[in-house]
N, C-alpha and C positions, 0 to 999 in steps of 0.2 A: 539478607536477597536471596530470591529462588531461582535457583540455577538454571533453568529453561528457559527465563526475562533476561537473566543476567547472559546467556549467550544468545541472545534471541538480540537484543541491543548493540551488540559485540557485531555478531554477522553481518545485522543492517545498518549499522552504520560503517562497518569494510566498507559495504558494498555501493553505497551512498558516496562514500567519501573516492571511489573509482570510476562510479559517473561526475561527481561534479571537475573531476580532474581528468577526465576526457572532454566537458566540456571545455575547462578553462583553460586547455593543453591541444586545440581545433579552433578558439576564436578566429585566430590571422584564417581559415581555413570553410567556414560555416559560420554562418550569417541564422543567431539561434531567435531572431524571429520572426525566422522562414520556416527553420528547417526543424524538423523534431529532432525528439534522442535518444528514436532509433537506429537514424542513419549513422550514428556511434558504430552501429554492427553489420555497416556493411566495410568488405575492403578486409585488405589482410589483415588489423591489429582487430577483428571485429570479434573475434572469442576475449576480447579483455574486457569486452562492451556484456557480453553474454557474462559473467563471469562476474561480475558486479550487480548483474539483475538475480541473478541467480543468489547470490551473498541477501542480498534487498530480501530473494523471497523466502529462502532458509528461513531467516530470523523473521519474517514474520508465521513459518509457520510456528517458529519456538515461542514465542509471544505469545499468537494464537493457542499452543497447550496452556504454556501458563494458566492464561486470563482461565482455558475450561476445567482442570485441573485447581482451581481456587474460588470458581462455581460464578466468576463473575463477571461470563460471557453467557447468556444464554443459547439455546441451536441455531435458533437465527443467525444470532447475533454472532456464533462461530463459524454456521456455513458460509456466511459472508466474507468471512477475513478469511479462510479458505481459501474461498474464491478470487479473492486480492495474491494471494500466491501460487493458485496453480494458473491466472492468467497469463502472472508475471514470469513464472517459470516456459510455456507459454512462448511468449514475445521475446526471451533471450535462446529460446531452441530453434523455432522459427526468424530468419534476419525477414528485416525490413524490404520490398521491392518496392522496384520504381516505374509506378504501375504508367507509366508515357509508354513505354515498352511491349504493353500491355497485359493480362492476368497475368497470374500465379497463385499455386495454388497455398503454397509456403508463405506468398505476400498472405495471403488471403486469409491463412488462418495464423497470420500472425497478428492480422488486424483484430480481429478476432478474441486475441487474446487481449491486444491492451485494449481493448471494450471493455471488457468481465473487467479486467482486473481496476479500471479506471472507476467502473459502478460498485465493481463491490467494496469496496475499501467505505467510499461517504457512509456509504447504509452500515454495515458492524461499527463505525463507530459511535455514530447514531445510536442505535441500538444497543451496545455496549456499554458509554460512558454516558449516558445521559441522566436529564438530572435531578430523576427523580431517584436514581439505585441507592437504594441501599446504606453503598459504602461511598458515596463520595466521597471526592476527595479534589485537592488544586487537579492532579493530573488528569481526571474526568473532568472535569471544568474543563480545559485547553483542551481537551482529544473531541469533547462535544463540542466545544466553537469552532476548531480546524475542521470537522464535520461538516457545519451545517458552512460553513466555506469551501468547502468541497461540493457539496450539493450544490449551491450558488454555480460557482464554477460548470456541471454539468448541464443543467439551468440555461445555463447560458448558452454553449455552445449547439447544447440543440437547436435551442431557440435562432442561430446564425446560420446551423442547419439547416433547420425549417423554410427560412428566409431564403433560401441561397435555392434550395429544389424551387419553391414559389417565384424566382429569378429567372429559372435555368440558369444557374451560376453554378462551378464547381465547388463544393462543397469547400475544397480547403482552399480559396483564391476570396473569400469573406472577412477572414480577421487574419492575424499573422500568428497564424498554427504555431508553430515554436516556441513565441513567449509565451499563449494561451496555455497549453501541454502544461510548460515547464514552469507558469504559477499551478496549474492544476496540481503537478508532481507533486510541488514546494510543499499546499497544501492538506494533502495526503499523507506524504512520509511525517510530517508532522503532527498528525495524529495516530500513526503508527508507531511513532516513536512519542508519544504522551501516553498509552495505553502502554506501549512497556514500560515504562517506567514506574504506573501505578501496578501494574504485573509484580514486578519485583520486588518493589517499599509494601506491596499488603501480604499479611500471613494467612494463611489458608482458614478459613472456617471451619471446623470438621462439627458432621452431625451432631454425632451424639458421643461425649465427654466417658472419654475408659474409665474404669473404677480399678482403683490399687487393688494391695491383698486387702486390706484391712478394710474393705468399701465403701472404701472414699471415692468421692469425684473425682480425677485428673484429668486435670485441660490438656488437650496436648496442640500441637502445632506444629511446619515446618515453615 
């Protein structure tokens, strides 16, 4: 198993466990259908949410490094995956804002980070795990499938936002925002973990074989 991918899966899994734990522990205080995941970042325990998102972002970077080292992710796919990771770090560092009390620079940066993350991961999954990849495996098909589902989530959200704008309504009022965000998050994280499993299982391909002392061709892999 490739070490960066193994570390990435471990860190991402720990981050997911933290966030899911927060969601479950706050069911009696927060409506998951209407309240977004980022609202866990508000209040005295916000650092726990930041830690969970930070672990997920760090794990994503490690998975991306593993995929790049094994030449399984092209330039665009790697950039998209790093965009997801950067967006997560921004989301963790700048907390969500209550827009009912007026604008906020920190809240605006948090929102941009969230949008970047949610848009980049579907693109990364589709580009990296494309079915016509020469190293296709079951994990890539799973990642590609969840990537396509994530794209559909994004298109659906964009359509609802367009409808709200046309009707002069707040976009977050025309859909159960918390439920929609969680559905998108689940599909995107599933795609990420499938990419991590693929990176962990796939042996590194070497462009040119090494030659031994007697001139014999020797294949190397890690």
